[in-house]
C-alpha positions, 0 to 999 in steps of 0.5 A: 499499500503506497504511503506518503512522506510526512508533511513539514511544519512549514507545509502545515502551516501553509495547509492551515491558511489554504484550509481556512480560506475554503472552509470556516474554522468554526464550521470544522471545529463544530463538525469535529465536535459533533463526531466526537462529543467534544465540548466546543470550550475544549482546546482542541488542534482543529486539523487533529486528523493529521497523521503522524504516520503520514498515511494520507496526503494533506491538501497542498498549498500548491493545490497538487499532490505526489502519489507514488507509483504503485507497482503492478504486483501490489494492485494485483495483490489489492485485487485479490482482497475481498471485504473481510481481508480489508477489515482484517487488515485494519484490525490488525494495524497494518495501514502504516506508513512505508515512509523512510521518515521515522522509520526506526520509530515506526518499525519498533511500533509495528513490532510492538503492535504485532505483539498484540494482534491477538490480544484479548482486550475486553472493550467496555460496554459503555462509553468511559470518560477521559479519566477511565481511559487513561487508567485502562491506558497505564494499566495496560502492558504497552501503553503506546499502542494501547488505543490500536489494540482496543480499536481492534478489539472493538472491531472484532467485538462489533462494539458500540460506536458511541464506546469508540467515539469516547475513546477517540474524544480521550485521544483527541483531548490528550494529544491535540490530534488523532492519527490517522491509523485510528480513524480509519480503524473508527471508519472500520467500524462504522462500515461494519456496522453500516453506520451511514451517518457517522460514515458520511461525517468521517467522509466529510471530514477526510476529505476536507483534511486530506486531498487523497487518501490511501487505497485502504480508507477509500475502500472502506468509504466506498463500501459504507457509502454504497450500502446506504442511501447515499450509494452515489457518492460511492461512485464519484469516490471511485472516479476520484481513486481512478485519478490516482490509482488503478481502483481495486476489485472490491471498489468496483463490485461495491459500486456494481452491487449498489448500482444494481440494487436500485434497478440501474442496470446500465450503469452496473454493466458500464462498471462491470465493463470498465472493470473488465478493461483494467484487467481486473477479473470479477468474482463469481459473486458479483456476477451472480448479483448481476443475474439476481438484480436483472430477474423479471426485466424484459430489456434486450440489451440487458439479455445480451449483457448476461448472455456475455457473461455466460460466454465469459464463464466459457471463455475462462474456463470458469465453472459456477458453483450451485448458488451461481447456478441456481441464479442463472437458472431463475434468471432465465425462467423470469424473463417475460414471455421468454419461456425458458425452463432449466433442468439439472441433469448429468450428461451421457458419456456419448455427450448426449443430454438426456433433457433436450437430446442436443449433442454437446461439442466434441472435445477433439480438435481437428487435425489442423487444430492439433497440429498448430497446437503441437508446433506452438506449444514445442515452440514457446513452452517447450523450446522457449526461455521457461524451459531450460531454467528447470532441466538442462539441454542435454537432459531434455534432448536425451528424453526426446530420443527415448520417446522417439524410439518408443513412440506411440504412447496411449497415456503419460503419467506425471509420475511424481504429482500421482505419487502424493494423491495419498498422503498415508500410503507410502509414495510408490504404492500410490504410483503402482496402484495408478499404474496398475489402473491404466495399464491394462490390455495393450494400453502403453504408459509411459511414467515420468519419474525422478532419479531419487525413485530409485534409491530404494528408500522408505517411499521408493521400495525397489521391488515395487519399482521393478514391478511397475517397469514391467508393466510401463516405460519409466523415465528417471529425470535429475531431481531438481528438473520440472517434468511438465514439459517432458509430459506436454511433449510426451502426450502431444508427440504420441498423437491425438488420442493420447492421454495424461495424468497430472493434478496440475492445471498446467496454468503457466504453460498456457500462459507462455502461448502468445495469442488467445486462439492458441490458448484457447485450443490448449485449454480444449485439448487439456479438458479432453485429454486430462484424466483426473482421480475419482475421490476414494475413501480409507483403503480403497484403491485409486480410480480415475475418471475417463478424459470427456468425449465432449467439451466441458465448457458453457455451450450455446445454440440459441434455443439451448444453453448448457452450462456445467457447474460445481456443488461448491464454490472454488476460489482457484482453477482446477485440473478437475471438470464439472460432472453436474449440468444445467440444461436450460431450453426455450419451449 
């Protein structure tokens, strides 16, 4: 999180003068006093929201500000965070300055705070007077972080707002100001409880005192305002964020949901497309919400947008979970005059839908597509810069010779990967079960292993290894090598019929492909050629599910939609494709 350097005393005086020009001091004092119940007669620094840790950018006397450029990795990290993560970061005291100014002191404070991160300090049930807070602070093990730890506990305990106010009032009376990180924690508590008036009050104060905020405060304000009747203020804040950084995925999704709740679907989809244009992948939760908010509407453009989401699922091989699938089904069935009906089903091995008798797309590539894919993988992935960081040219050349002399194979197994299927069994036993299951009849199997498998260790018994080698061909690579490139090469060189076995999703290798068409072909080839494990319990042997003959992605003919789904939400991509489908047809 980008944090900004401290403001000099001279800069603060200029800032004070500028703010007096544009905002009456009496109004600012009144606003502050109302928020924290400070008597007007108390002597309080009017700019008590100035941060000693410099986590925000104060208004510049020149009307400009300097915002450090965010690294892409920082932006990606923020995109992955949800609302719970942001609240957790606030409660754990992670909104600190990275400025080098006063770094030793800040590091020390951070270390002290981290020791108390999980402290079980019990917040009071009602507001306390200043002297009562002082006694609690004096009795606390590390008084210098008492307020932060106490506010963390208030967030976790969902304490009444008045209790937090009384603490901040005591801080303001004692110090003459309130540190920015304490304000953000108070804001987090307000957002957590949906205290719209308090959130607006904090926004009014902070936008006067600071020209820009750090991303955590923006996210809290956007989240809090988007859930209120002042939700359009969240849109204004989003535009403000865009001027200084790429908004987080959470920022966009808060605003999209706000627009959807108020039935402004054109605005919701405008935000959705803006989000996609910034390479922010929407969560399944927000996609589900767009279907929910659109239920019962008869609007051709809206239908086109929602069909586009389904095609987004197809192109990115995303499988909705059961609750998302139900939202899709209900939306279709709610379209006025649409006459859509949805049914849950399992597709036959032949690829035919039992409900509508439609034959799903074949998973096989054409000869031309297959040859193009093979050439591109060999060029971009296997002979690309990535491969030889994980093996040597000499070793891979030896492997190519080994494969060419034994082609074609029917199944290629990532031996080390498969050996870890059941952690309670010896690795060689797991691999032995797989070879026994797959190397039946005239099936030709290649196992990619590592040289340490020949060491006759507790995990790799020599007699079991010898028996496996009588059933399948083995190639033993160096222990430091990674064998995904070996797996792809042997499978593709063996022909269109050859399947492979690994629990990896092979995302890194797909990413090496330089164009979207080739990546699409790679995913389709993978779906139709990757053999997956069937869950087994206890001492039952491993079973494998055959690769599909049909393509397991969202499909449509115009009058029918077939959508594969999973029972539970999965945050990450999986090598396993669903076995359950939603069939939707227009009667």
